DRENDO-267996 format. One line per 5 residues: for each residue x, y, z of C-alpha. Coordinates in Angstrom, 1 decimal, decimal comma, padded with zeros to 4 digits. Layout:
BEGIN
X:Y:Z ~ ...
//
This chain:
BEGIN
-033,6:016,5:088,6 ~ -035,4:014,6:085,7 ~ -032,6:014,8:083,2 ~ -034,8:016,6:080,7 ~ -033,5:020,1:080,1
-036,8:021,9:079,4 ~ -038,6:020,3:082,3 ~ -035,8:020,9:084,7 ~ -035,5:024,5:083,6 ~ -039,2:025,1:084,1
-039,2:023,5:087,5 ~ -036,2:025,5:088,8 ~ -037,4:028,7:087,3 ~ -040,9:028,5:088,8 ~ -039,6:027,4:092,2
-037,1:030,3:092,3 ~ -039,8:032,7:091,2 ~ -042,2:031,7:093,9 ~ -039,4:031,8:096,5 ~ -038,4:035,3:095,7
-042,0:036,6:095,3 ~ -043,4:035,1:098,4 ~ -040,4:036,2:100,5 ~ -040,9:039,7:099,1 ~ -044,6:039,7:100,0
-043,8:038,5:103,6 ~ -041,2:041,2:104,1 ~ -043,4:043,9:102,6 ~ -046,4:043,0:104,8 ~ -044,2:043,0:107,9
-042,3:046,2:107,1 ~ -045,1:048,4:105,6 ~ -048,1:047,1:107,7 ~ -049,3:048,3:111,0 ~ -047,6:045,9:113,4
-050,1:046,5:116,1 ~ -052,6:044,3:114,2 ~ -052,4:040,5:114,6 ~ -053,3:040,0:110,9 ~ -049,9:041,5:109,9
-048,0:038,9:112,0 ~ -050,3:036,1:110,9 ~ -050,0:036,8:107,2 ~ -046,3:037,6:107,2 ~ -045,6:034,4:109,2
-047,6:032,4:106,7 ~ -045,8:034,0:103,8 ~ -042,4:033,3:105,4 ~ -043,5:029,7:105,9 ~ -044,4:029,4:102,2
-041,1:031,1:101,2 ~ -039,2:028,5:103,4 ~ -040,9:025,7:101,5 ~ -040,0:027,2:098,0 ~ -036,4:027,8:099,2
-036,0:024,2:100,3 ~ -037,7:023,0:097,1 ~ -035,3:025,1:095,0 ~ -032,3:023,8:097,0 ~ -033,4:020,2:096,3
-034,3:020,4:092,6 ~ -031,4:022,8:091,8 ~ -028,5:020,4:092,3 ~ -027,5:016,9:091,3 ~ -027,8:014,1:093,8
-024,1:013,1:093,7 ~ -022,9:016,5:094,8 ~ -024,0:016,5:098,5 ~ -026,5:013,8:099,4 ~ -026,4:014,5:103,1
-027,2:018,2:102,5 ~ -030,2:017,2:100,3 ~ -031,6:015,0:103,1 ~ -031,4:018,0:105,4 ~ -033,4:020,2:103,0
-035,8:017,3:102,5 ~ -036,5:016,9:106,2 ~ -036,7:020,7:106,8 ~ -039,0:021,3:103,8 ~ -041,8:019,2:105,2
-042,3:021,5:108,2 ~ -043,6:024,5:106,2 ~ -045,6:022,1:104,0 ~ -047,5:021,0:107,1 ~ -047,8:024,5:108,8
-048,7:026,5:105,7 ~ -052,4:025,3:105,3 ~ -053,1:026,1:109,0 ~ -051,4:029,5:108,7 ~ -053,6:030,3:105,6
-056,7:029,2:107,4 ~ -056,0:031,4:110,5 ~ -055,1:034,4:108,4 ~ -058,3:034,1:106,4 ~ -060,3:033,8:109,6
-058,8:037,0:110,9 ~ -059,4:038,8:107,6 ~ -063,1:037,6:107,6 ~ -063,7:039,1:111,0 ~ -063,3:036,2:113,4
-061,7:038,3:116,1 ~ -063,6:041,5:115,6 ~ -065,3:041,2:118,9 ~ -068,9:041,0:117,5 ~ -071,1:038,0:118,2
-071,3:036,8:114,6 ~ -072,1:033,5:112,9 ~ -068,5:033,2:111,6 ~ -067,1:032,9:115,1 ~ -069,8:030,4:116,1
-069,2:028,3:113,0 ~ -065,4:028,1:113,1 ~ -064,5:028,2:116,8 ~ -064,7:024,4:117,1 ~ -063,1:023,8:113,7
-060,2:026,2:114,7 ~ -059,5:024,1:117,8 ~ -059,8:020,9:115,9 ~ -057,3:022,1:113,2 ~ -054,9:023,3:115,9
-055,0:019,9:117,6 ~ -054,6:018,2:114,2 ~ -051,5:020,4:113,4 ~ -050,0:019,6:116,8 ~ -050,5:015,9:116,2
-048,9:016,0:112,7 ~ -045,9:017,9:113,9 ~ -045,4:015,6:116,9 ~ -045,7:012,6:114,7 ~ -043,2:014,0:112,2
-040,7:014,7:114,9 ~ -041,2:011,5:116,9 ~ -042,0:008,8:114,3 ~ -040,2:010,3:111,3 ~ -042,6:008,7:108,8
-041,0:010,4:105,7 ~ -038,3:008,3:104,1 ~ -034,9:009,9:103,3 ~ -034,5:011,6:100,0 ~ -032,0:009,1:098,7
-034,5:006,3:099,5 ~ -037,1:007,8:097,2 ~ -035,1:009,1:094,3 ~ -032,6:006,9:092,5 ~ -029,1:008,2:091,7
-029,7:007,4:088,0 ~ -032,2:009,9:086,7 ~ -033,3:007,5:084,0 ~ -034,4:004,9:086,5 ~ -037,9:004,7:087,8
-039,0:006,4:091,0 ~ -039,7:003,8:093,6 ~ -042,2:004,9:096,2 ~ -041,6:003,0:099,4 ~ -044,4:001,8:101,6
-046,0:004,7:103,5 ~ -047,8:004,4:106,8 ~ -051,5:004,7:106,5 ~ -051,5:007,5:109,1 ~ -049,7:009,7:106,5
-053,1:009,9:104,7 ~ -054,1:012,3:107,3 ~ -051,8:014,9:105,8 ~ -053,6:015,5:102,5 ~ -057,0:015,3:104,4
-055,6:018,0:106,7 ~ -054,6:020,2:103,7 ~ -058,0:019,9:102,1 ~ -059,9:020,5:105,4 ~ -058,0:023,7:106,0
-058,6:025,0:102,5 ~ -062,3:024,1:102,6 ~ -062,8:025,9:105,9 ~ -061,0:029,0:104,6 ~ -063,3:029,0:101,5
-066,3:028,9:103,8 ~ -064,9:031,9:105,8 ~ -064,3:033,8:102,6 ~ -067,8:033,1:101,3 ~ -069,6:034,0:104,5
-067,5:036,6:106,4 ~ -068,5:038,5:109,5 ~ -070,0:042,0:109,2 ~ -067,3:044,6:108,6 ~ -066,5:047,2:111,2
-066,7:050,0:108,7 ~ -067,6:050,5:105,1 ~ -063,9:050,9:104,1 ~ -063,1:047,4:105,3 ~ -066,3:046,1:103,7
-065,4:047,6:100,3 ~ -061,8:046,2:100,6 ~ -063,2:042,7:101,3 ~ -065,6:043,0:098,4 ~ -062,9:043,9:095,9
-060,3:041,4:097,3 ~ -062,6:038,4:097,7 ~ -062,3:037,2:094,1 ~ -058,5:037,1:094,4 ~ -058,6:035,3:097,7
-061,1:032,8:096,4 ~ -058,8:032,2:093,5 ~ -056,0:031,6:095,9 ~ -058,0:029,2:098,0 ~ -059,2:027,4:094,8
-055,6:026,9:093,6 ~ -054,6:025,6:097,1 ~ -057,6:023,2:097,0 ~ -056,5:021,8:093,7 ~ -053,0:021,4:095,1
-054,3:019,5:098,1 ~ -056,5:017,3:095,9 ~ -053,6:016,4:093,7 ~ -051,3:015,6:096,7 ~ -054,1:013,5:098,2
-054,5:011,6:094,9 ~ -050,8:010,9:094,6 ~ -050,3:009,9:098,3 ~ -053,5:007,9:098,3 ~ -052,4:006,0:095,1
-049,1:005,1:096,7 ~ -050,7:003,9:099,9 ~ -053,3:001,8:098,1 ~ -050,6:000,3:095,9 ~ -048,4:-000,6:098,7
-051,2:-002,1:100,8 ~ -052,2:-004,2:097,9 ~ -048,7:-005,6:097,8 ~ -047,7:-004,0:094,5 ~ -044,5:-002,0:094,0
-045,2:001,6:093,2 ~ -042,9:002,2:090,2 ~ -043,2:005,7:088,7 ~ -041,0:007,3:086,1 ~ -038,9:010,2:087,4
-040,2:012,3:084,5 ~ -043,7:011,7:085,6 ~ -042,9:012,8:089,2 ~ -041,3:015,9:087,8 ~ -044,4:016,6:085,7
-046,5:016,4:088,8 ~ -044,1:018,7:090,6 ~ -044,3:021,2:087,7 ~ -048,1:021,1:087,8 ~ -048,2:021,7:091,5
-045,7:024,6:091,2 ~ -047,8:026,2:088,5 ~ -050,9:026,0:090,7 ~ -049,0:027,5:093,6 ~ -047,7:030,3:091,3
-051,3:031,1:090,5 ~ -052,1:031,2:094,2 ~ -049,0:033,4:095,0 ~ -049,9:035,9:092,2 ~ -053,6:036,1:093,3
-052,7:036,4:097,0 ~ -050,1:039,1:096,2 ~ -052,7:041,0:094,1 ~ -055,2:041,0:096,9 ~ -052,6:042,0:099,6
-051,0:044,8:097,6 ~ -054,0:046,2:095,7 ~ -056,3:046,5:098,8 ~ -053,8:046,0:101,7 ~ -056,3:043,7:103,5
-053,6:042,1:105,7 ~ -051,5:045,2:106,5 ~ -053,9:046,8:109,1 ~ -054,3:049,9:106,9 ~ -057,6:051,4:105,8
-056,5:052,6:102,4 ~ -054,3:051,0:099,8 ~ -051,2:052,7:098,4 ~ -050,6:053,1:094,6 ~ -046,9:053,2:095,1
-046,9:049,7:096,7 ~ -048,8:048,3:093,7 ~ -046,1:049,7:091,4 ~ -043,5:048,0:093,5 ~ -045,4:044,7:093,4
-045,4:044,8:089,6 ~ -041,7:045,5:089,6 ~ -041,1:042,6:092,0 ~ -043,0:040,2:089,7 ~ -040,9:041,2:086,6
-037,7:041,1:088,6 ~ -038,4:037,7:090,1 ~ -039,5:036,3:086,7 ~ -036,4:037,6:084,9 ~ -033,9:036,5:087,5
-035,5:033,1:088,0 ~ -035,5:032,4:084,2 ~ -031,8:033,2:083,9 ~ -030,8:031,4:087,1 ~ -033,0:028,3:086,2
-031,5:028,1:082,7 ~ -027,9:028,2:084,1 ~ -028,7:025,5:086,7 ~ -030,5:023,3:084,1 ~ -027,6:023,7:081,7
-025,1:022,8:084,5 ~ -023,0:025,9:084,0 ~ -020,1:026,8:086,2 ~ -021,0:028,8:089,3 ~ -019,1:031,9:087,9
-021,0:031,7:084,7 ~ -024,3:031,5:086,5 ~ -023,3:034,5:088,6 ~ -022,4:036,6:085,6 ~ -025,6:035,7:083,8
-027,6:036,7:086,9 ~ -025,7:039,9:087,2 ~ -026,8:041,2:083,8 ~ -030,6:041,0:084,4 ~ -030,2:042,4:087,9
-028,3:045,5:086,5 ~ -030,9:045,8:083,7 ~ -033,9:045,6:085,9 ~ -032,4:048,1:088,4 ~ -031,7:050,5:085,5
-035,3:050,1:084,2 ~ -036,6:050,6:087,8 ~ -034,6:053,8:088,2 ~ -035,8:055,1:084,8 ~ -039,4:054,2:085,6
-039,2:055,9:089,0 ~ -037,9:059,1:087,3 ~ -040,8:058,9:084,8 ~ -043,3:058,4:087,5 ~ -041,8:061,3:089,5
-042,1:063,6:086,4 ~ -045,7:062,5:085,9 ~ -046,5:063,2:089,5 ~ -044,9:066,7:089,3 ~ -046,9:067,3:086,2
-050,1:066,3:088,0 ~ -049,2:068,5:091,0 ~ -048,2:071,5:088,9 ~ -051,6:073,2:089,3 ~ -051,2:073,1:093,1
-047,6:074,5:093,0 ~ -048,4:077,6:090,9 ~ -049,0:080,9:092,5 ~ -052,7:081,4:093,2 ~ -052,6:084,8:091,6
-054,0:088,1:092,8 ~ -057,0:088,2:095,2 ~ -060,4:088,6:093,7 ~ -062,5:091,7:094,4 ~ -065,8:089,9:094,4
-067,4:088,3:097,5 ~ -067,7:085,0:095,7 ~ -065,0:082,3:095,9 ~ -062,0:083,0:093,7 ~ -061,5:081,3:090,4
-058,1:080,0:091,7 ~ -059,6:078,1:094,5 ~ -062,2:076,5:092,1 ~ -059,4:075,6:089,6 ~ -057,4:074,0:092,4
-060,4:071,9:093,5 ~ -061,2:070,9:090,0 ~ -057,6:069,9:089,3 ~ -057,6:067,8:092,5 ~ -060,9:066,0:091,7
-060,1:065,5:088,0 ~ -056,4:064,6:087,9 ~ -055,7:063,2:091,4 ~ -058,9:061,7:092,9 ~ -060,8:061,0:089,6
-064,0:061,5:091,6 ~ -067,4:062,3:090,3 ~ -068,5:064,9:092,9 ~ -066,8:066,8:095,7 ~ -067,6:069,6:098,1
-065,2:071,4:100,3 ~ -066,8:072,9:103,5 ~ -064,9:075,4:105,6 ~ -065,3:075,0:109,3 ~ -063,6:076,2:112,5
-061,5:079,4:112,4 ~ -061,5:079,8:108,6 ~ -065,2:079,4:108,1 ~ -066,0:083,2:108,5 ~ -063,2:084,0:106,0
-063,3:081,3:103,4 ~ -067,0:081,9:102,5 ~ -069,5:079,3:101,2 ~ -068,5:075,7:100,3 ~ -066,8:075,0:097,0
-068,3:072,3:094,7 ~ -067,0:070,1:091,9 ~ -068,2:070,2:089,2 ~ -068,9:073,9:089,5 ~ -072,4:073,4:087,9
-073,2:070,5:090,3 ~ -076,8:070,5:091,5 ~ -075,8:069,1:094,9 ~ -076,8:071,6:097,7 ~ -074,3:072,8:100,3
-074,3:070,4:103,2 ~ -073,3:070,5:106,9 ~ -070,2:068,4:107,7 ~ -070,9:065,2:109,7 ~ -070,4:065,7:113,5
-068,5:062,5:114,2 ~ -065,5:062,7:111,9 ~ -062,8:060,0:112,2 ~ -059,1:060,6:111,7 ~ -059,1:059,3:108,2
-061,9:058,8:105,7 ~ -065,4:058,6:107,3 ~ -068,2:056,8:105,5 ~ -071,4:058,9:105,0 ~ -075,0:058,0:105,2
-076,1:057,8:101,5 ~ -079,6:059,0:102,3 ~ -078,4:062,1:104,1 ~ -075,3:063,0:102,1 ~ -076,0:061,7:098,6
-074,2:061,8:096,2 ~ -071,2:061,9:098,5 ~ -069,9:058,7:100,1 ~ -066,8:059,8:102,1 ~ -065,8:062,7:104,4
-062,2:063,6:104,7 ~ -061,2:066,0:107,6 ~ -058,8:068,8:106,7 ~ -056,6:069,9:109,6 ~ -053,9:072,5:110,2
-051,9:073,5:113,2 ~ -055,0:075,3:114,4 ~ -057,1:072,1:114,3 ~ -060,0:071,2:112,1 ~ -060,5:073,8:109,4
-062,6:072,0:106,8 ~ -064,2:068,8:105,6 ~ -063,9:067,4:102,0 ~ -066,9:065,4:100,9 ~ -066,2:063,2:097,9
-068,3:060,8:095,9 ~ -067,5:057,6:094,0 ~ -064,5:057,3:091,7 ~ -065,2:057,4:088,0 ~ -064,1:053,8:087,6
-065,8:052,6:090,8 ~ -062,5:051,7:092,5 ~ -061,0:052,4:095,9 ~ -059,2:055,6:096,9 ~ -055,5:055,2:097,8
-053,6:056,5:100,8 ~ -051,5:058,8:098,6 ~ -054,7:060,3:097,1 ~ -056,1:061,1:100,5 ~ -052,8:062,7:101,7
-052,7:064,9:098,6 ~ -056,4:065,7:099,0 ~ -055,9:066,8:102,6 ~ -052,9:069,0:101,7 ~ -054,6:070,5:098,7
-057,8:071,2:100,6 ~ -055,8:072,9:103,3 ~ -054,1:075,1:100,7 ~ -057,4:076,0:099,1 ~ -058,9:077,0:102,4
-055,9:079,0:103,4 ~ -056,0:080,7:100,0 ~ -059,6:081,6:100,4 ~ -059,0:082,9:104,0 ~ -056,0:084,9:102,8
-058,0:086,5:099,9 ~ -060,7:087,4:102,3 ~ -058,2:089,0:104,7 ~ -056,7:091,0:101,9 ~ -060,1:092,0:100,8
-060,9:093,2:104,3 ~ -057,6:095,1:104,5 ~ -058,4:096,8:101,2 ~ -061,8:097,8:102,4 ~ -060,4:099,0:105,7
-057,7:101,0:103,8 ~ -060,4:102,4:101,5 ~ -062,6:103,4:104,4 ~ -059,7:105,0:106,3 ~ -058,8:106,9:103,1
-062,4:108,1:102,8 ~ -062,4:109,2:106,4 ~ -059,1:111,0:105,9 ~ -060,5:112,7:102,8 ~ -063,6:113,8:104,8
-061,3:115,2:107,5 ~ -059,3:117,0:104,9 ~ -062,4:118,4:103,4 ~ -063,7:119,5:106,7 ~ -060,4:121,1:107,6
-060,3:122,8:104,3 ~ -063,9:124,1:104,7 ~ -063,1:125,4:108,2 ~ -060,0:127,1:107,0 ~ -061,7:128,5:104,0
-065,1:129,4:105,4 ~ -064,2:130,4:109,0 ~ -060,6:131,1:109,7 ~ -059,7:133,0:106,5 ~ -062,7:135,4:106,8
-061,8:135,9:110,5 ~ -058,2:136,8:109,6 ~ -059,4:139,0:106,7 ~ -061,8:140,8:109,1 ~ -059,1:141,3:111,6
-056,8:142,7:109,0 ~ -059,5:145,1:107,8 ~ -060,3:146,2:111,4 ~ -056,6:146,9:112,1 ~ -056,2:148,6:108,7
-058,2:151,6:110,0 ~ -055,9:152,0:113,0 ~ -052,7:154,0:113,2 ~ -050,2:152,0:111,1 ~ -047,3:154,1:112,5
-047,5:152,3:115,7 ~ -045,0:149,3:115,7 ~ -047,4:147,0:117,4 ~ -050,2:147,6:114,9 ~ -047,8:147,2:112,0
-046,4:143,9:113,3 ~ -049,9:142,5:113,9 ~ -050,9:143,4:110,4 ~ -047,8:141,7:108,9 ~ -048,4:138,6:111,0
-052,0:138,3:110,0 ~ -051,2:138,9:106,3 ~ -048,5:136,3:106,4 ~ -050,8:133,7:108,0 ~ -053,5:134,6:105,5
-051,2:134,0:102,5 ~ -049,9:130,7:103,9 ~ -053,4:129,3:104,5 ~ -054,5:130,5:101,0 ~ -051,5:128,9:099,4
-052,1:125,7:101,3 ~ -055,7:125,5:100,2 ~ -054,6:126,2:096,6 ~ -051,8:123,7:096,4 ~ -053,4:120,8:098,3
-056,4:119,4:096,5 ~ -058,3:116,3:097,8 ~ -058,0:113,2:095,6 ~ -061,2:112,2:094,1 ~ -062,9:109,1:095,5
-062,8:105,9:093,5 ~ -065,7:103,5:093,4 ~ -065,7:099,8:093,7 ~ -065,9:099,2:089,9 ~ -063,1:098,9:087,4
-060,4:101,6:087,9 ~ -059,3:103,8:085,1 ~ -055,6:103,7:085,6 ~ -054,6:106,5:083,2 ~ -057,4:108,8:084,5
-056,3:108,0:088,1 ~ -052,7:108,9:087,3 ~ -053,6:112,1:085,6 ~ -055,9:113,1:088,4 ~ -053,2:112,3:090,9
-050,7:114,6:089,2 ~ -053,2:117,4:088,7 ~ -054,6:117,4:092,2 ~ -051,7:116,6:094,5 ~ -048,5:117,5:092,6
-049,5:120,4:090,4 ~ -046,6:122,7:091,3 ~ -044,1:120,1:092,3 ~ -042,6:119,4:088,9 ~ -041,6:121,8:086,2
-042,4:119,3:083,5 ~ -044,3:116,0:083,4 ~ -043,9:113,9:080,2 ~ -046,2:110,9:079,4 ~ -045,2:108,2:077,0
-045,8:104,6:076,1 ~ -049,6:104,4:075,8 ~ -051,6:106,3:073,2 ~ -054,0:107,8:075,8 ~ -051,0:109,1:077,8
-049,6:110,8:074,7 ~ -052,7:112,8:074,1 ~ -054,3:110,9:071,2 ~ -057,2:109,9:073,3 ~ -057,2:106,4:071,9
-058,6:104,1:074,6 ~ -057,6:103,7:078,2 ~ -056,5:101,0:080,6 ~ -058,9:099,5:083,1 ~ -057,9:097,2:086,0
-060,0:095,9:088,9 ~ -060,6:098,2:091,9 ~ -058,2:096,5:094,3 ~ -055,3:096,4:091,8 ~ -055,9:099,9:090,7
-056,0:101,1:094,4 ~ -052,7:099,4:095,1 ~ -051,0:100,6:091,9 ~ -052,1:104,2:092,3 ~ -051,0:104,1:096,0
-047,6:102,9:095,0 ~ -047,3:105,5:092,2 ~ -048,3:108,2:094,6 ~ -045,6:107,1:097,1 ~ -042,9:107,1:094,3
-044,0:110,6:093,0 ~ -044,1:112,0:096,5 ~ -040,6:110,7:097,2 ~ -039,4:112,3:094,0 ~ -041,1:115,7:094,8
-039,7:115,7:098,4 ~ -036,1:114,5:097,8 ~ -035,4:114,8:094,1 ~ -034,0:118,3:094,3 ~ -031,5:117,3:097,1
-032,1:120,4:099,2 ~ -032,0:122,9:096,3 ~ -035,5:124,3:095,8 ~ -034,5:126,2:092,6 ~ -033,4:123,0:090,8
-035,8:122,1:087,9 ~ -037,3:118,7:088,4 ~ -038,9:116,8:085,6 ~ -041,0:113,6:085,7 ~ -041,5:110,9:083,1
-044,4:108,5:083,3 ~ -044,8:105,6:080,9 ~ -047,3:102,8:080,7 ~ -047,0:099,5:078,7 ~ -049,7:096,9:078,6
-049,1:093,4:077,4 ~ -051,4:090,3:077,5 ~ -049,9:089,0:080,7 ~ -048,6:092,0:082,6 ~ -048,8:095,8:083,0
-045,7:097,9:083,5 ~ -045,8:101,4:084,9 ~ -042,5:103,3:084,8 ~ -041,9:106,6:086,8 ~ -038,6:108,4:086,4
-037,3:111,7:087,7 ~ -034,1:113,6:086,9 ~ -033,3:114,3:090,5 ~ -030,1:113,8:092,4 ~ -030,7:110,0:092,9
-031,0:107,9:095,9 ~ -027,3:107,8:096,8 ~ -027,3:111,6:097,3 ~ -030,6:111,7:099,0 ~ -030,1:108,9:101,5
-029,7:111,4:104,3 ~ -032,7:113,3:103,1 ~ -034,8:110,3:102,9 ~ -033,9:109,2:106,4 ~ -034,5:112,7:107,8
-037,8:113,1:106,0 ~ -039,3:109,7:106,6 ~ -038,7:106,2:107,8 ~ -038,3:104,7:104,4 ~ -041,1:102,2:105,1
-043,5:103,6:102,5 ~ -042,0:101,8:099,5 ~ -041,7:098,6:101,6 ~ -045,4:098,8:102,5 ~ -046,5:099,4:098,9
-044,2:096,6:097,7 ~ -046,0:094,3:100,1 ~ -049,4:095,4:098,9 ~ -048,3:094,8:095,3 ~ -047,1:091,3:096,1
-050,5:090,6:097,6 ~ -052,1:091,4:094,2 ~ -049,5:089,5:092,2 ~ -047,1:092,4:091,3 ~ -043,9:093,9:092,4
-042,0:097,2:092,7 ~ -038,4:097,9:091,8 ~ -036,4:101,1:092,2 ~ -033,1:101,8:090,3 ~ -031,0:104,8:090,9
-027,6:106,4:090,4 ~ -026,3:109,5:092,0 ~ -027,0:112,6:090,0 ~ -028,8:110,6:087,3 ~ -032,2:110,4:088,8
-034,4:107,5:090,0 ~ -036,5:105,0:088,0 ~ -039,3:103,0:089,6 ~ -041,1:100,2:087,9 ~ -044,5:098,9:089,0
-045,5:095,6:087,5 ~ -048,9:093,8:088,0 ~ -050,8:091,2:086,1 ~ -052,7:092,5:083,1 ~ -056,4:091,9:082,4
-055,5:090,2:079,1 ~ -056,9:092,8:076,8 ~ -054,8:093,2:073,6 ~ -053,0:096,5:073,1 ~ -050,9:097,7:070,2
-048,0:098,8:072,3 ~ -044,2:098,3:072,4 ~ -042,9:095,1:074,0 ~ -042,1:095,1:077,7 ~ -038,4:094,4:076,9
-038,2:097,4:074,7 ~ -040,1:099,5:077,2 ~ -037,8:098,6:080,0 ~ -034,7:099,3:078,0 ~ -035,6:103,0:077,7
-033,4:105,2:079,9 ~ -032,5:102,6:082,4 ~ -029,9:103,7:085,0 ~ -026,8:101,6:085,5 ~ -027,0:100,9:089,2
-029,8:099,4:091,3 ~ -030,9:100,4:094,7 ~ -033,1:098,4:097,0 ~ -036,7:099,6:097,3
//
């Protein structure tokens, strides 16, 4: 050490910082990269070599000479091996990155094949010379025990001048490979090279300056010793050179780390990951803080326990800050993903794409991808159901396109002349195979897409396509149910017409013909009684059962539908029907309630099932028991509540009747249909206190001056619940 506190503190701090950061980079490349690629092993090996140099350098400058001179000599000898190997490792890694081994006959391979063999032979010679001739003096021969004494450089062999020339040659060759790389295999690799090249050139430039400074120092010593002069240099001057070289290597480490982490050019991956970039920044701050504290304690010659305690405080602080930052990032991610986690809402009744799917695509493109244009094209099994492609922005002038035929597993570059303004195609797959293709354009800031963004885009696009397919399936089921209802209505009308126009007149004619016969005969009288009874039953059936009016595809008048339902199908089933809640139900005629056709069909079907159950089972097997029905309707801005209550015997007493009269699956079926349109059905009952059913669906948002839902629900609520 130089004996100057600030200089020693700076040297130890920067050396420790580089050791931690380069070691972290090497481990990160090795652990997170695709280990099938040679570049991963080349770059991680080169980074480990650099980390070994900084570790040995920190071990040398971080302790006084008198403590363990033999151990310092070991670190001094070992530290020269990574110094010699590191330039060649950097050159080989840059060659691989620039496309030297891509398999194409390119000018890069022709230019550097001979140079690569020459550098390999040069490295072998230097290592053999270092091991055999041992040209480097021992550390105690170079540095005096007294830090105030001058640094005496012993005579160096002239062959050692080949080392700085070796460093400079490797760096210059790497700069040439970076400046004129081979053609990229795909556009993703080309864009990554384009964005990372400035950082890599900055790294190579810093290494080149380091090599030139080392060449200048070694050349000056060799020239001085050959001229017969003693090379006397102050220790502080040597420490200043050391600090300058460390600063240059710090610039190179930061630039190389930025290129590796931001674009993952040496990890064998196509797309970078934003989470890795956040970890890189945390590693820089952690290494800087820890190195500053540890360097200060070493320069101040504190006791080991004091140094340990000082290092413990920043480690705990940085870990706490890291945990806090991770929680904040998780909250922000959940906030960005919240549009994709919400319920998509009830299906649309229009043949166009639902607004929920468009909102999901817009949220994906705006908040997650930050893209300018996007188009989601359904293909495969969901294409007939999902409908036409979705576009972002919705008013985009880009026409619907066919997906490219040769899709890759990840992002596929697109021909700009054929697919403009889209640049990339992302396949969307499910367990059934390829179901869609997401075409995306450039990012708003012109940057690269990350791997996390592509994973979220694939998952979201799959959800959107499944949402569209589900809506279409629900729409088809509704249309099928409506057509079957219409067919049943036609059959009912036909049966009614035949009974009324053909069978009843025939029975009436038979009665008239037998009326003129001798009624004293028992057979004649029995036939007349049988015919008259059949005539009365058919007439009563035709009077009681009225066909429900057909509903069109437009908005459904919910109040009118309920009133028609009661008047046509349940006219004589209840002694009293009371309406409350909405002004139109109470007879004032002030307004009505409209819902879309699908929701209205489902709500009226569920209401019919509840009223039918009340009419069939509410009396509990006693036909003379008076049965009353109360129907209430409350409309708020977000939901619509339909309440149907009877004063019957309740579900506990009618369990046997329900089981004998039906399977009990009607309410379950209508609950499912309500869930498909974003609603639900609840049934509450207590023996001998009647049954209350609530049907809740999303409202159309029209304001109504009505009581609140809470107050509406609190009216006459039974104490015990029964499962619907």
